[in-house]
C-alpha positions in Angstrom: 110.7 113.0 82.9 113.1 114.1 85.7 114.8 112.0 88.1 117.2 112.5 91.0 119.1 109.9 92.7 120.5 110.1 96.5 122.8 107.8 98.5 121.8 107.5 102.0 123.8 106.5 105.1 122.0 104.2 107.3 121.8 106.8 110.3 118.6 109.1 111.3 120.7 112.2 110.3 121.4 111.2 106.6 117.8 109.7 106.4 116.4 113.5 107.2 119.2 115.1 105.0 117.9 112.6 102.1 114.2 113.6 102.8 115.1 117.5 102.5 117.1 116.9 99.4 113.8 114.6 97.6 111.7 117.6 99.2 113.5 120.4 97.2 113.6 118.2 93.8 109.9 117.9 94.0 109.5 121.5 94.9 111.6 122.5 91.9 109.4 120.3 89.9 106.2 121.7 91.2 104.6 118.3 92.7 101.7 118.7 94.3 102.0 119.2 98.3 100.1 115.9 99.1 102.0 113.6 96.8 105.2 115.3 98.3 103.9 114.3 101.6 103.5 110.7 100.9 106.8 110.7 99.1 108.4 112.0 102.4 106.5 109.7 104.6 107.8 106.9 102.4 111.4 107.6 102.7 111.1 108.2 106.6 109.0 105.0 107.0 110.9 102.6 105.0 114.5 104.0 105.9 113.9 104.4 109.9 112.3 100.8 109.6 115.5 99.8 108.2 117.7 101.3 110.8 115.7 100.0 113.6 115.1 96.3 112.2 118.0 95.1 110.4 121.9 94.8 111.4 123.1 97.4 108.8 125.7 100.0 110.1 125.7 103.8 109.5 128.5 102.8 107.0 126.2 101.0 104.8 124.0 102.8 102.2 120.9 103.0 100.8 119.7 104.5 97.6 116.7 106.5 96.6 115.6 107.4 93.2 112.7 110.1 92.7 111.0 110.2 89.1 108.6 112.9 88.1 106.7 112.6 85.0 103.6 114.4 83.9 101.4 111.8 85.0 103.3 109.9 87.9 105.8 110.5 90.8 107.6 107.3 91.5 110.0 106.7 94.7 112.4 103.4 94.4 114.3 102.5 97.6 117.0 100.1 97.5 119.3 98.4 100.3 121.6 95.8 101.0 119.4 94.5 104.1 118.1 91.1 104.7 115.0 90.5 102.8 112.3 92.2 104.1 108.8 92.9 102.0 106.7 95.5 103.5 103.8 94.1 101.5 103.7 91.1 104.0 103.2 93.1 107.3 100.4 92.3 109.2 97.9 95.4 109.2 97.5 97.4 112.4 94.2 96.7 114.0 92.6 100.3 113.5 89.4 99.1 115.2 91.2 98.7 118.8 91.6 101.3 121.2 95.0 103.6 120.9 96.0 102.3 124.1 95.2 98.5 123.0 97.3 98.8 119.8 100.6 97.1 119.0 103.3 99.8 118.4 104.5 100.1 114.6 103.0 99.2 111.3 100.8 102.2 110.7 103.1 104.0 108.5 103.8 101.1 106.0 99.7 100.8 106.2 99.2 104.5 104.9 101.7 104.0 102.3 99.9 101.0 101.2 96.8 102.9 101.2 97.7 106.2 99.4 100.1 104.8 96.7 98.6 104.4 93.5 101.4 101.5 93.0 103.5 99.6 95.2 105.9 96.9 94.1 108.5 95.0 96.0 111.2 92.4 95.0 114.5 91.0 96.3 116.9 91.2 93.7 120.8 90.9 93.3 121.0 90.8 97.1 119.0 94.3 97.5 115.6 94.8 98.8 113.8 97.0 95.9 110.5 98.7 96.9 109.0 100.8 94.1 105.9 103.3 94.9 104.1 105.7 92.3 101.5 108.1 93.1 99.1 110.0 90.6 99.5 113.6 90.2 96.8 115.7 90.5 94.9 117.2 87.4 
C-alpha cells in the first residue's frame, strides 16, 4: 500500500497545486484514468466548496491523504471548517431544465454516485470526508 499526504492552503491556487500533486502520485502508481479523474474531482469539489462556504482564510490548511492499494484508491480530506456533511446535501433536480436548476450540488452528487464508499464524520473539531473507488481489473 502506498500513500501521499498533502497540506493545502485554503485558496484556489493551493487547491490546484494539490490536485496536480495527487495526479502525479496516481500516475506514478499507474492508477486508471477514470479513477484518477474521480479523485481529482473530489479534491476540487470538496476544497472549493470549503473556500466558498466557510469562514476559513488562506492561512488555514486542509489535509489530503491518497492511498493506493491493489483493490482500492482511498481519498481522505480533513479541514478545520465548521461541521459540514456533504452526504446531507439536497440532491440536484436532474429532471429540471438546465436554465431552471439551482446552482450548485452537482459535483457532490457526482461524487456520491461514483465512489464505492463515502464516509463523513466530525471528529476532533475537524471535518473528515473519506471516499474510496475500486480499481479496474
